[in-house]
Structures are given as structure tokens and as C-alpha cells.
C-alpha positions as CSV (number, residue, x, y, z in Angstrom):
1,M,-10.8,15.1,-37.7
2,Q,-8.8,18.2,-38.7
3,T,-10.3,21.6,-38.9
4,P,-9.8,23.6,-42.1
5,T,-7.2,25.8,-40.3
6,E,-5.2,22.7,-39.2
7,A,-5.4,21.3,-42.8
8,A,-4.1,24.5,-44.2
9,D,-1.3,24.8,-41.6
10,P,-0.2,21.5,-40.1
11,D,2.1,23.3,-37.6
12,V,-0.8,25.1,-36.0
13,T,-1.3,22.3,-33.5
14,D,2.3,22.8,-32.3
15,T,1.3,26.2,-30.9
16,V,-1.4,24.8,-28.6
17,P,0.2,24.4,-25.1
18,A,0.1,21.0,-23.7
19,R,-1.9,20.4,-20.5
20,V,0.5,20.5,-17.6
21,A,-0.2,18.4,-14.5
22,P,-0.5,20.6,-11.3
23,H,2.8,20.7,-9.4
24,R,2.7,19.4,-5.9
25,G,5.3,20.6,-3.5
26,P,7.2,18.3,-1.1
27,L,4.9,19.5,1.8
28,R,1.7,18.7,0.0
29,R,3.0,15.3,-1.2
30,G,4.1,14.5,2.4
31,L,0.7,15.4,3.8
32,R,-1.0,13.1,1.2
33,S,1.5,10.3,1.7
34,G,0.2,7.1,3.2
35,W,3.3,6.8,5.4
36,L,2.5,10.0,7.4
37,P,-0.4,8.6,9.4
38,V,1.5,5.3,10.0
39,G,4.5,7.2,11.2
40,L,2.5,9.5,13.5
41,L,0.7,6.5,15.0
42,W,4.0,4.7,15.6
43,V,5.5,7.7,17.3
44,A,2.4,8.1,19.5
45,T,2.6,4.3,20.4
46,T,6.3,4.5,21.2
47,A,5.7,7.6,23.4
48,A,2.8,5.8,25.2
49,L,4.9,2.7,25.9
50,W,7.7,4.8,27.1
51,F,5.3,6.5,29.5
52,F,4.7,3.1,30.9
53,E,8.4,2.4,31.2
54,V,8.9,0.4,28.0
55,P,12.2,1.8,26.6
56,P,12.0,3.1,23.0
57,T,14.8,0.7,22.1
58,T,12.6,-2.2,23.0
59,T,9.8,-0.8,20.8
60,I,12.2,-0.3,17.9
61,V,13.5,-3.9,18.2
62,F,10.0,-5.3,18.4
63,T,9.0,-3.2,15.3
64,L,11.9,-4.6,13.4
65,Y,11.0,-8.1,14.4
66,L,7.3,-7.6,13.4
67,T,8.3,-6.0,10.1
68,L,11.2,-8.3,9.0
69,G,10.3,-11.5,10.8
70,V,6.5,-11.7,10.5
71,A,5.0,-9.2,8.0
72,L,7.6,-9.4,5.3
73,P,7.6,-13.2,4.8
74,G,3.9,-13.3,5.3
75,T,3.3,-10.7,2.6
76,L,5.6,-12.5,0.2
77,W,3.7,-15.7,0.6
78,W,0.3,-13.9,0.4
79,R,1.3,-12.5,-2.9
80,F,2.7,-15.9,-4.1
81,L,-0.7,-17.5,-3.3
82,G,-2.3,-15.0,-5.7
83,R,-4.2,-13.2,-3.0
84,G,-2.4,-9.9,-3.5
85,G,-3.1,-7.1,-5.9
86,G,-5.2,-4.9,-3.7
87,F,-4.2,-2.0,-1.4
88,F,-0.6,-2.3,-0.2
89,V,-1.8,-2.0,3.4
90,A,-4.3,-4.8,2.7
91,D,-1.4,-7.0,1.5
92,V,0.6,-6.2,4.6
93,A,-2.3,-6.8,6.9
94,A,-3.0,-10.2,5.4
95,G,0.7,-11.0,5.3
96,L,1.0,-10.1,9.0
97,A,-1.7,-12.7,9.9
98,L,-0.2,-15.3,7.5
99,G,3.3,-14.5,8.9
100,Y,2.2,-15.2,12.4
101,I,0.6,-18.5,11.3
102,G,3.8,-19.6,9.6
103,E,5.9,-18.6,12.6
104,V,3.7,-20.5,15.1
105,F,3.9,-23.7,13.0
106,V,7.6,-23.4,12.5
107,Y,8.2,-22.7,16.2
108,V,6.2,-25.7,17.3
109,G,8.3,-27.9,15.1
110,A,11.5,-26.2,16.3
111,R,10.5,-26.8,19.9
112,L,9.7,-30.5,19.3
113,L,13.2,-30.8,17.9
114,G,14.7,-29.0,20.9
115,L,16.0,-26.2,18.7
116,P,13.8,-23.1,19.4
117,L,16.1,-20.8,17.4
118,L,15.2,-22.8,14.3
119,V,12.1,-20.6,14.1
120,L,14.4,-18.1,12.3
121,A,14.3,-20.5,9.3
122,W,10.8,-19.0,8.6
123,P,11.8,-15.4,7.8
124,V,15.3,-16.1,6.6
125,G,14.3,-19.0,4.4
126,T,11.4,-17.1,2.9
127,V,13.4,-14.0,2.1
128,A,16.3,-16.1,0.6
129,A,13.8,-18.1,-1.5
130,F,12.1,-15.0,-2.9
131,L,15.5,-13.4,-3.6
132,V,17.2,-16.4,-5.2
133,I,14.4,-18.1,-7.2
134,P,13.8,-15.9,-10.3
135,S,10.1,-16.8,-10.6
136,L,9.5,-15.5,-7.1
137,R,11.2,-12.2,-7.3
138,R,8.2,-10.4,-8.9
139,H,6.3,-10.8,-5.6
140,W,8.6,-8.2,-4.0
141,R,6.5,-5.6,-5.9
142,G,2.8,-5.2,-5.7
143,A,0.5,-5.2,-8.7
144,A,1.2,-2.3,-11.1
145,D,-2.5,-1.5,-11.2
146,A,-3.1,-1.8,-7.5
147,P,-5.5,0.9,-6.3
148,V,-4.5,3.6,-3.8
149,P,-6.8,3.9,-0.8
150,P,-8.4,7.4,-0.4
151,L,-6.8,9.9,1.9
152,L,-9.8,10.0,4.2
153,W,-9.8,6.2,4.5
154,R,-6.1,6.2,5.6
155,W,-6.6,8.8,8.2
156,S,-9.9,7.2,9.4
157,L,-8.1,3.9,10.1
158,T,-5.3,5.8,11.9
159,A,-7.9,7.7,14.0
160,I,-9.5,4.4,15.0
161,A,-6.2,2.9,16.0
162,G,-5.4,6.1,17.9
163,M,-8.6,5.8,19.9
164,T,-7.6,2.3,20.8
165,L,-4.3,3.6,22.0
166,L,-6.0,6.2,24.1
167,W,-8.3,3.6,25.6
168,S,-5.4,1.5,26.6
169,F,-4.3,4.2,29.0
170,K,-7.4,3.4,31.1
171,F,-6.0,-0.2,31.6
172,Y,-2.3,0.4,31.8
173,R,-2.4,3.3,34.2
174,L,-3.7,0.7,36.7
175,Y,-1.8,-2.4,35.7
176,G,1.1,-1.1,33.6
177,L,3.5,-3.1,31.5
178,R,6.3,-3.8,34.0
179,Y,6.6,-5.1,37.5
180,P,5.2,-4.2,40.0
181,Y,2.4,-2.5,38.0
182,N,1.5,-5.7,36.1
183,S,1.6,-7.9,39.3
184,T,-2.2,-7.7,39.8
185,P,-3.8,-10.9,38.3
186,T,-7.4,-9.6,38.2
187,P,-9.1,-6.2,38.0
188,T,-11.0,-7.0,41.2
189,R,-7.8,-6.8,43.3
190,P,-5.9,-3.7,42.3
191,S,-2.9,-4.2,44.6
192,T,-0.9,-1.5,42.9
193,S,-1.2,1.0,40.1
194,H,1.0,2.8,37.7
195,S,-0.3,6.2,38.9
196,S,0.5,5.6,42.5
197,A,3.1,2.8,42.9
198,R,6.8,3.2,42.3
199,P,9.4,0.7,41.2
200,G,10.8,-1.2,44.2
201,T,7.7,-0.9,46.3
202,T,6.2,-4.1,47.8
203,C,2.7,-5.2,47.0
204,R,0.7,-6.4,50.0
């Protein structure tokens, strides 16, 4: 409903400044990004594995395998089955589980055929199908109205994963990830430890 002033002068509304959304600088946007906690956790994990003599290149290769070979095809199928539409991280988490299930079944069939590398048909075939078939291409994008998890929720999950990473030091400092540190079969017979043993030493 127009006020008497607006009715007398239609251009009066043009003089009212529009509400401008607050500007967020690159730093603030970066701090609020959901990729920041994930990136920090990955760097911390890579550093921890490197401490236990797992080269960063190995961690990078495994990350690529996990992302492109397991999580990506699993997420695409998860969305195809109509289970997506939630948080992006929820789609990826469910896709990771589904991706592992698909990989296991394909690998079992490939081994029965005597062609273990046929397991690559799972990620390659999935990506090709979702690229070539028009009706499947929409699953590359999440739901337009998908909610964004709160900032506190993201950092809380990262903190929980970080505590798990710190707890792993208690185990791996004794048993390690490479020989001879991981040569002890049970915790009751600690024949060597990462903190005291050195590569090339014999275990008695």
C-alpha cells in the first residue's frame, strides 16, 4: 500500500537505498569454508603418517584412489538411488561406504575371472556412464536446496577426527606402519617399537 507521499511522487521510492549484503573478504570466506577443516585434517594426517615413515607421495596416491576410485562413483550412485539431497559431506560419506561395497563385489568377480585389474571397471565405468548418459549427468551436482552444515558442526567433526589421529600415536609409536615396527603380532609381546628401534635392526 502506497503512502500519500509515494502516491504524490512515484519516484520517491527510488531515493531509498537498497539493502546491501555485508561484504565478506577472502580471509573471512576462507575461514568459514567447509574445505578449511578438511584440508587442515588432511595435512595433519599426512604429517603424522610421514612421522611414521609413510612418504607423503604414498598418502597423496592413496587420497586420489580414495577420492576418484571409491568416493566419487559411490556418491554418484548414492544420488542416483535418490538418497542424496542432504549435506554434501553426508552424500560423500554415504558414497564412500557405497563405493567400498561396489568395489568389493567387483573385485571378487574380477578375481574369480583371474583378472584382478578388472576392478577398475567399477570407477571407470561409473564415471563414463554418468558422463555419457544425459539423464545421469544431473547427479554430478547436489540438490540446489541442499542445506549447509553449521560452522560449529564442521569444526566439531574435525576436532573428533583430530583426537582420533592423536590417539593413534599411542599405538603406532610402539608398532609403527613399516617393518620392523609393525612386526609385533600382539600387544603382549612388544619386540620392537618405533620410538627405540631403527630400520635394519633385528628383532629377537
